[in-house]
N, C-alpha and C positions, 0 to 999 in steps of 0.2 A: 504494500500500500504506500503510494507516494505521498509526501507532505509538500504542499504548495501554499505559499503565502500570497494573498491578494492584497494590494494596496494601491489606491489611485487607479491608474490605467495599467498597472504592472502586475505580472505574475512571476514569482520566484520559486523555482523548484529546489527544495533544500537538498535533495539527494543528488541531483544532477548538477547543481550549482549553475543553473541557467536562468537567465532573465529575459522575459518577453514583454513587449508593450503592444496591447491590442492585437495579439497573435503574431507579432513580428519579433524576431530575435534581436536582442540588444547586446552588443559585444561587451563582455566584461571578463577580464583575465581571472585566472583561478584564485590567486591570493586575494584580490579585492572582493571576489565573490564569497570567499570564506569569511572575510570580515563582515560583509553584509549579512551572511547567514547568522553569525553570532548576534549582531545588532537586532535582527528580526526575532530571534529566539527570546531576546530580552526586551522587546519593544515596550516603550513606556518607562523604562528604567535606565539609569546611567550605567554604562559599561566602561569601566576604567581602562586606561591604556595598558596597565599591567595585566588585567584580565584578558584583553585582546592578545597581548603578547603570549600569554600562557596557552590560549586557545588556538591560535593560528601559527605562531612561530615556535612554540614549544620551548621548554626550559633548556633543552640540550642543543638548540640551534643558535649559532653565533653569526648574527647579521647586524647590519646597521638598522636596528629596529625602528628608531624614531623616524628616520627618513623614509623607511619602508612603509610605516603606518600612514604617514602624511600623504605619501603617494597613493596608497590604497583608498584613503578617504576622498582624495581629489578625483580619482577614477570613478568611484561610486557616484559622487555628486555629478560628474559629467554625464554618466549613463542615465541618471534620473532627472537631469536638468535642474538640479538643486543649486542653491546659492548659500554660501556660508553666512553672508550678512543677513539674508532673509530666508531662513531654512523652512522648507515644507516637509522634509523627510528626516534630515539628520541635524541635530542641534549639537554644537560644540560646547563643552564645558572646559574653558582654558586650563591647560596643565593637568586636567583630571581625566577626561574621556569624552564619550559621545553617547547620545541618546536618540533612538529612532522614534520620532514623534508623530508620524502619520498613523491613523487607525489602520489596523490590518485584520484580515480574516484568514483563518486556516482552512484550506480546502484539501480534502483527501480524495484519492481516486483509486479504484481497483485496477490492477493490471489488465490489459485487454485479453480477450479469449484467444487461445492459440489458433493459428491459421488452420491446423488440421481439423479441430473441432468445428470451426466456423465454416469450413468448406466441405465437411463430410456430407455426402448425399444421403437423403432419406432412404430407408429400406424400400426396395421395389422401384426406385426412381431410375428411369432409363438414361437421363442426362443427355448431353449432346453427343452426336457421333464422333469417334476419335478424329477423323479427318477434319471435321468442322472445328473441333477444339484446337487442333494444331494450327489451322489457318488463323483463328482468332488470336492465339498466343503470338504468332509471328507478326501479325499486324500491330499488336500491343507493344511488342519489343521494338519494332521499327519506329513507332510513334515516340516511345521513350527516348530512343537514340537521337532522333531528329530534334526533339524538344531540348535535350541536353546540349546538343551541338549548337543550337540557336542561342541558348542562354550563355554558353561559353563565348560564343562569337560576340554577342552584345556586350558582355562584361569586358571583353578585350578593348572595347572602344570607349570605356568610361575614362574621363580625365583623371590624372593622378591626384590623389588627395594632398592638399597643402599640409605640410608638417612644420611646426615651430619647435626648435630645440632650445632648451634653456641651460646654458652653461653655469657652473657654480660661480656665484659672485665672488670677486677677488677682494680679500681684506688687505688693502694696501697701506694700512695705518701703522703697521709695525707693532700693534698691540694685540696679542693673542686673545685677550678677553673679548675683542670685537668679532672674532670668528663666528661665535654663536649667533650674533646679530646678522652677519652677512649670510650665514647658512639659512637663517629664518627668512631673510629676504628672498633667497633662491626658492625655498619651498613655497612661500606665499605667492610668488609670481607664477610658479608652476600651477598651483591650485587655482588662482584667479584666471589664468589663461585657459585652463581646462574647462572651467565653467563657462567662460565667455565664448569659447570656440566650439561649444557643443554643436555638432551638425555642420560646422563651417570649416574647421581645421583640427588636426590632431596635434597633441603636445607630447614631447619626449623630454623628460627631466631626470631620469634615473639611470641613463646609460653611463658606463664606465668612462667613455671618451669625454663626457661632459664634466667629469670630476677631476680631470688633469689640471695641474697648476698652470698658470698663465704662460710660463716660459716653455711649456711642453705642448701647449694647445695649438692645434692646426684646424682652422676654420673650414678649409676646403675638405679635409678628412671628415669633419663632422657632417658636412653636407652630403658627402658621398656615402658614408657608412650608414647614416640615418635617413637618407633620402629627404633631407630637410630643405625647405624653401626659405626659411628664415631662421636666424639664430639670435638669441638674446644674450648679451654680455652685460655684466654689472660690476661696479666698483664701489667700494667703501673707502673713502679717503679722509684724512684729517690733518689739521695743523695743531698748533699749541692749544687752541681754544675751540675749534669748530670741527664737526663731522659732516662730510658731504657724501651723498649717494648719487651715482650716475647709472643710468640704464640705457643700453643701446639696442635698437632693433635693426638687424643687418640682413639684407637680402642676399641670397646665394644664387648662383656661384660667383657673381661679380663683386660681392662683399661691399656693396654700396649701403650707406646709412639711409634707413627709411624714417627713423625717428630717434630722438634722444630725450630722455627725461632726467632732469637735474633737480636735486633737492639740497639746498644749502642750509647750513646751520641746524642740523638735526639735533634736537635738544635731549632726546632720550633714546636709548638703544634697547627697546623692549620688544616683546613679541607683538603687542598691540600696535606699536609704531611700525614695525615691519609689515604687518598686514595692511595698515592704512597707506603706507607708501606704495606697496605692491598694487593696491587697488587703483591708485591714481596713475601709476606707471602703465598698468595694463589698459586702463581707459584710453590713455594717449596712444599706446601701441595699437589698440583696436581701431581707433579712428584712422590712424595712419595706414593700417593694413587695408582697410576698406578703400581708402583713396588710391592705394597702390594696386588694387585689383584682387585682393584676397577674397575668395568666395565667402 
């Protein structure tokens, strides 16, 4: 018996870890799907970050959990069309965890009857003559083959999806304490772009090539390996009294600047400030991307 959660226009199969919207599959990677399953099981209750770590990453798995969880939540919000600032499905409790806030219903279904029992003829039934059945089967197989070929041919003509890659923001201040702030900026930009770009462009923010230090970074290699149309680069700088944040939206492969966001005299280096700056930065990038022809 399958367990399926219904919420809004979505259905989520707990056993298969699949998400559908009005009968159409919604792409969701396995690990974000596992996180969504835990949140749905505990819907209406706060699930702490540590509880998610133990449920999905396990105690014996050594990974960059914090960054991995942020990525998973961003992917779930993108799939659901949710927004961190105005949540309909997932509410964030800063530094604590997440709560699934949309009402849900649990739907169970019996497995379908086996093909043998469904197709077994009644006693005494003569059925179709063997020759006629063979002809019907051949016609059906031909139709399936032609339809599949047509679908593959049509898919081959679809335009390539625009991909935005987000490189790890560089802490250029010389103060290691600001690395956490620059990493928070990176994660917030990935999250905001993922939500903003749902249905228009994809976002890559967790690839190893994006985590290389600036002196080892190769923008052309990023574009080639990730099939990226744009890359976001960021810098955190400071002098004796002020902290400045710069964000660059660069089009590939010509590496031309599409937009630059600059924030002078940042007064506090907190998670809330990183989220606020990322929101403003992505809003400017989004406008620039539309003007530049991003779908």
